[in-house]
C-alpha positions in Angstrom: 0.0 0.0 0.0 1.9 2.9 -1.0 1.5 6.5 1.3 -1.2 8.0 -0.7 -3.5 5.3 -0.1 -2.5 4.9 3.7 -3.3 8.6 4.3 -6.6 7.8 2.4 -7.5 4.8 4.9 -6.7 6.5 7.9 -8.7 10.0 7.2 -11.7 6.7 6.9 -10.7 5.5 9.7 -10.8 8.7 11.8 -14.2 9.9 10.2 -16.2 6.5 11.5 -14.9 6.7 15.1 -15.7 10.6 14.9 -19.5 10.0 15.3 -19.0 7.0 18.0 -16.8 9.6 20.2 -19.5 12.2 19.7 -22.2 9.8 20.5 -20.4 8.9 23.9 -19.9 12.5 24.7 -23.5 13.1 24.2 -24.6 10.0 26.6 -22.3 11.4 29.3 -23.6 15.0 29.4 -27.3 13.7 29.2 -26.6 11.8 32.2 -24.7 14.7 34.0 -27.7 16.8 32.9 -30.0 14.1 34.2 -28.0 14.0 37.9 -28.5 17.7 37.8 -32.2 17.9 37.3 -32.4 15.4 39.6 -30.3 17.1 42.1 -31.9 20.5 41.5 -35.5 18.7 42.0 -33.9 17.8 45.5 -32.4 20.9 46.5 -35.9 22.8 45.3 -37.5 20.2 47.9 -35.4 20.5 50.6 -34.4 24.3 50.1 -38.0 25.2 51.5 -39.7 24.8 54.9 -40.1 20.8 55.5 -43.5 19.9 55.2 -43.8 19.6 59.5 -41.8 23.3 59.8 -44.4 25.1 57.0 -47.3 23.7 59.0 -45.8 25.1 62.4 -45.1 28.0 61.1 -48.5 28.2 59.7 -49.8 27.4 62.8 -48.1 29.8 64.9 -50.0 32.6 62.9 -53.4 31.1 63.3 -55.8 32.1 66.4 -55.0 30.1 69.6 -56.8 29.9 73.2 -59.5 28.0 74.8 -61.8 30.6 74.0 -61.4 30.1 70.3 -63.4 27.3 70.1 -66.9 29.4 70.7 -66.0 31.6 67.6 -68.6 30.7 64.7 -67.1 28.4 62.2 -68.8 30.3 59.4 -70.1 33.4 58.1 -69.0 37.2 59.2 -68.4 36.2 62.8 -65.7 33.3 62.0 -62.1 34.1 61.9 -62.2 34.4 58.1 -65.2 36.7 58.2 -63.4 38.8 60.7 -60.5 38.9 58.8 -62.5 41.0 56.2 -63.9 43.5 58.2 -62.5 46.5 60.5 -62.3 45.7 63.9 -65.7 47.4 65.4 -67.4 45.6 62.7 -65.7 42.6 63.0 -66.5 42.5 66.8 -70.1 43.2 66.6 -70.5 39.9 64.4 -68.8 37.8 67.5 -71.6 37.1 70.2 -68.7 36.6 72.9 -67.9 40.6 72.3 -71.9 42.0 72.5 -70.9 44.3 75.6 -68.1 45.2 74.0 -69.7 46.4 71.1 -72.5 48.1 72.9 -69.5 49.9 75.1 -68.1 50.9 71.9 -71.3 52.3 70.0 -72.1 54.2 73.7 -68.8 55.6 73.8 -69.2 56.5 69.7 -65.9 55.2 69.2 -66.9 52.8 66.0 -65.8 55.1 63.4 -62.6 56.0 65.3 -61.6 51.6 65.6 -62.8 51.4 61.9 -60.7 54.0 60.4 -57.5 53.4 62.4 -55.0 51.6 60.7 -52.7 48.7 62.3 -53.2 48.3 65.9 -54.2 45.9 68.4 -57.1 45.5 70.6 -57.3 43.6 73.8 -61.3 43.1 73.4 -63.1 41.8 76.9 -65.4 39.0 76.5 -69.0 39.5 77.6 -67.9 37.4 80.5 -65.5 39.7 81.5 -67.6 42.5 81.7 -69.9 40.5 83.9 -67.1 40.4 86.6 -68.0 43.9 87.3 -70.5 44.8 89.8 -73.7 45.5 87.8 -73.7 49.3 89.3 -70.2 49.8 88.2 -70.7 48.8 84.6 -74.4 50.5 84.5 -72.3 53.5 85.9 -69.4 53.4 83.4 -72.1 52.5 80.4 -73.6 55.6 80.9 -70.4 57.9 81.7 -69.4 58.5 78.2 -66.0 60.4 79.2 -65.1 57.3 81.4 -66.2 54.6 79.0 -64.0 56.3 76.3 -61.3 56.3 79.1 -61.5 52.7 79.5 -62.1 51.5 76.1 -59.2 53.4 74.7 -57.0 51.7 77.1 -57.6 48.4 75.3 -56.3 49.8 72.1 -52.4 49.9 71.3 -51.6 52.0 67.9 -49.4 49.1 66.5 -50.6 45.5 65.3 -48.4 43.1 67.7 -47.7 39.4 66.8 -48.0 36.9 69.8 -44.2 37.2 70.4 -44.3 41.0 70.9 -46.1 40.0 74.2 -43.5 37.8 75.9 -42.5 40.8 77.9 -44.1 44.0 76.6 -45.3 47.7 77.5 -47.1 49.5 74.9 -48.3 52.9 75.1 -52.3 52.8 74.7 -54.7 55.2 72.5 -55.9 56.0 76.5 -52.3 58.0 76.8 -51.2 55.7 79.8 -49.4 52.0 79.2 -50.0 48.5 79.5 -47.9 45.1 80.2 -47.9 42.0 78.6 -45.9 38.3 79.6 -46.0 35.0 78.9 -45.2 32.9 76.0 -46.3 30.2 73.5 -50.0 30.3 73.8 -50.4 31.8 77.2 -50.4 35.4 77.9 -51.6 37.7 80.6 -52.1 41.3 80.4 -51.2 43.6 83.6 -50.4 40.4 85.2 -53.9 39.9 85.7 -56.1 39.3 82.4 -55.7 36.1 80.6 -55.6 35.7 76.7 -58.3 33.5 76.0 -58.7 33.8 72.5 -55.2 35.7 70.8 -53.8 36.7 67.4 -57.3 36.8 66.0 -57.0 39.2 62.4 -59.4 41.6 61.1 -58.6 43.9 58.1 -56.8 46.8 60.4 -56.1 45.3 63.4 -55.0 42.3 65.6 -57.3 41.2 68.1 -56.6 39.5 71.3 -59.6 38.7 73.3 -59.3 38.8 77.1 -60.8 37.7 80.2 -61.0 41.0 82.5 -61.8 44.4 81.5 -58.3 46.4 81.8 -58.7 49.4 84.1 -56.4 52.3 83.6 -54.8 54.2 86.9 -56.9 57.1 87.3 
């Protein structure tokens, strides 16, 4: 075989091998790409919160406390319903807060509370008002100035999350301060009034339903 023939044969052999080499490289890259896709999918699954962590975080943002079970499950007075309305309107749809709503109306504070933005309301239940002697309650309900003073003492001019209540002192709309303490799902206001259903959302406020009426210092 002469030199020219050998050179031609070599070129043909190289041409035959090249497609096989490219095919092998392509298969290898495909495998790597598949591995990367699997790794990416795995990272996506593990990169966010795990199912239990996400669930725990979600639960922490939900209403809590023994009295929450008495809140209607559906309708305007439910947690979902209250979240759509401003706070005074939302409270009027909750049967456990009817005495508070009556007091708010007598004091002329409905529009004040509904138009406020980003507030926290510590809302006494009907049972909380019932702890007051009837003569005292009747007197307060008929004294607009005193009633306004008491009701605005239950309002803080910022939205408070449960963690904010762990050891806090907050100025109220009445101009004096209230204190909170506790942790987890157990909180107390002024070392006396317990939160019985906390972290209730309305469109403009966070609400903590309490078992005693808060009294500002004279």
